[in-house]
C-alpha positions as CSV (number, residue, x, y, z in Angstrom):
1,M,-0.1,0.0,0.3
2,S,1.6,3.3,-0.9
3,S,1.1,6.7,0.7
4,A,0.1,9.2,-1.0
5,I,1.7,12.7,-0.1
6,S,-1.4,15.2,0.6
7,N,-1.1,18.8,0.6
8,Q,-3.7,21.7,2.0
9,I,-4.7,24.3,-0.3
10,L,-6.8,27.3,-0.3
11,V,-9.2,27.9,-2.9
12,F,-10.1,31.1,-4.0
13,K,-12.0,32.8,-6.7
14,I,-10.9,35.0,-9.8
15,N,-12.9,35.6,-12.4
16,N,-15.6,32.6,-11.8
17,E,-12.5,30.3,-12.1
18,L,-11.0,28.2,-9.3
19,Y,-7.4,29.0,-7.6
20,G,-5.4,27.1,-5.2
21,I,-2.6,28.2,-3.3
22,D,-0.7,26.3,-0.5
23,I,-2.0,26.7,2.4
24,L,1.1,26.9,4.5
25,K,2.1,30.3,2.8
26,V,-1.1,32.2,3.8
27,Q,-1.2,33.9,7.0
28,E,-4.6,35.6,6.9
29,I,-7.9,36.4,4.8
30,L,-9.1,40.0,5.4
31,N,-12.5,41.7,4.1
32,F,-10.8,43.9,1.5
33,M,-10.1,47.6,2.8
34,Q,-8.9,50.7,0.1
35,P,-5.3,50.4,-0.1
36,S,-3.8,53.6,0.1
37,P,-1.9,54.3,-4.1
38,I,1.4,54.3,-5.1
39,P,2.1,56.3,-7.4
40,N,4.1,55.1,-10.6
41,C,4.2,51.4,-10.3
42,P,2.6,48.7,-11.9
43,D,-1.3,48.8,-12.6
44,Y,-1.5,45.3,-10.7
45,L,-0.6,46.9,-7.1
46,K,-3.1,48.5,-5.9
47,G,-1.1,50.4,-2.9
48,I,-0.2,49.5,0.8
49,I,-2.4,48.8,4.0
50,N,-1.1,48.9,7.6
51,L,-1.5,46.3,9.1
52,R,-1.2,45.8,13.2
53,G,2.2,48.0,12.4
54,T,3.7,45.9,8.8
55,I,3.0,48.0,6.1
56,I,2.0,45.3,3.2
57,L,1.9,45.4,-0.6
58,V,-1.7,44.9,-2.0
59,I,-1.0,43.0,-5.3
60,D,-4.7,42.7,-7.8
61,L,-4.5,38.8,-8.9
62,R,-7.1,40.0,-11.2
63,A,-4.6,42.9,-13.1
64,R,-1.2,40.4,-12.5
65,F,-3.0,37.7,-14.6
66,H,-4.6,40.5,-16.9
67,F,-8.2,39.7,-16.7
68,D,-10.2,42.6,-18.4
69,E,-12.8,42.7,-15.9
70,P,-11.3,44.9,-13.2
71,M,-12.1,44.2,-9.2
72,N,-15.0,44.8,-7.7
73,P,-13.6,46.2,-4.5
74,E,-17.4,45.3,-2.5
75,N,-17.0,41.7,-3.1
76,C,-13.5,41.1,-2.9
77,V,-11.2,39.9,0.0
78,I,-7.1,40.1,0.7
79,V,-5.9,37.3,1.1
80,V,-2.3,37.5,3.0
81,V,0.5,35.6,2.1
82,A,4.0,35.2,2.8
83,I,6.5,35.2,0.0
84,G,9.8,34.8,0.9
85,D,10.6,36.6,4.5
86,K,8.0,39.6,3.4
87,K,3.9,39.7,3.6
88,Y,1.8,41.0,0.6
89,G,-2.0,41.3,0.3
90,L,-3.6,39.6,-2.7
91,V,-6.9,40.5,-3.8
92,V,-9.2,37.8,-4.8
93,D,-13.0,37.7,-5.4
94,S,-13.9,35.8,-3.1
95,V,-12.1,32.4,-1.0
96,S,-14.3,29.5,-0.9
97,D,-12.6,26.2,1.4
98,V,-9.3,24.8,3.0
99,L,-9.0,21.3,1.0
100,T,-6.9,18.5,1.2
101,I,-5.3,17.1,-1.9
102,N,-3.2,14.3,-3.0
103,N,-0.4,15.2,-5.0
104,E,-0.8,11.8,-7.4
105,N,-4.1,13.9,-8.2
106,I,-2.1,17.1,-9.9
107,Q,-2.6,16.3,-13.8
108,E,1.0,18.1,-14.3
109,D,0.9,18.2,-18.4
110,I,-1.7,21.2,-18.7
111,D,-2.3,21.4,-22.6
112,M,-5.6,24.1,-22.4
113,H,-5.4,27.7,-22.3
114,V,-6.4,28.3,-18.8
115,G,-6.3,32.0,-19.1
116,I,-3.1,33.0,-17.4
117,D,0.8,32.6,-17.8
118,S,1.0,29.0,-17.6
119,R,4.7,30.2,-15.5
120,Y,2.3,30.4,-12.9
121,I,0.6,27.1,-12.5
122,M,1.8,23.8,-11.0
123,G,-1.4,21.8,-12.2
124,L,-4.9,21.3,-12.1
125,V,-6.9,19.1,-9.6
126,K,-10.0,17.8,-9.4
127,A,-12.2,18.4,-6.8
128,N,-15.7,18.3,-6.0
129,E,-16.7,18.2,-9.3
130,Q,-14.4,21.2,-10.3
131,M,-11.2,21.9,-11.6
132,I,-9.2,24.3,-9.3
133,I,-6.1,25.8,-10.9
134,L,-2.8,25.4,-8.4
135,V,-0.9,28.4,-8.7
136,D,3.0,28.5,-7.1
137,I,2.5,32.0,-5.6
138,D,6.3,32.0,-5.5
139,K,6.7,32.1,-9.4
140,V,3.6,35.1,-9.7
141,F,6.1,37.7,-8.4
142,I,9.7,37.1,-9.2
143,K,12.2,38.6,-6.4
144,D,14.0,41.2,-8.4
145,E,10.1,42.0,-9.2
146,L,9.2,42.3,-5.4
147,D,12.1,43.9,-4.4
148,D,11.7,46.7,-6.9
149,L,8.3,46.8,-5.8
150,T,9.0,47.3,-2.1
151,N,11.4,50.0,-3.1
152,A,9.2,51.8,-4.9
153,V,7.0,51.8,-2.2
154,N,9.5,52.3,0.6
155,N,11.1,55.5,-1.0
156,S,7.6,57.0,-2.0
157,I,6.6,56.8,1.9
158,V,10.1,58.4,2.7
159,K,9.6,61.2,0.3
């Protein structure tokens, strides 16, 4: 009898599609709060929030994934994740569930177009009769890009 390795994922929705990220990356889930905008930043960087004394960059995954329809702040939540040694807020349409998935059930060879850059995708998994796109949150933002965004924010706060 083989023992399959399983992981838990947080399932969220963007643009009526289900996505999942490793639950170990998730710090907390917040009701949407309007971030303070930062000038001269990419459109997917919505701004910053102060979360109990910690400044957090808020990133709109809908914009990062290049979906045309803008987010609706009334229906969104912010998923706070740890990437490296920093925390970031990811704006998603909604959070639906925490699921346990077996790694052997992940389809890694994806021939279909799922709407986002394939570099960000770890695979697909079927749960509750629905397909969930597994996102590698570490690959959605390369370290240099996150460092540049953090520096831009720090420079705008100091000025």
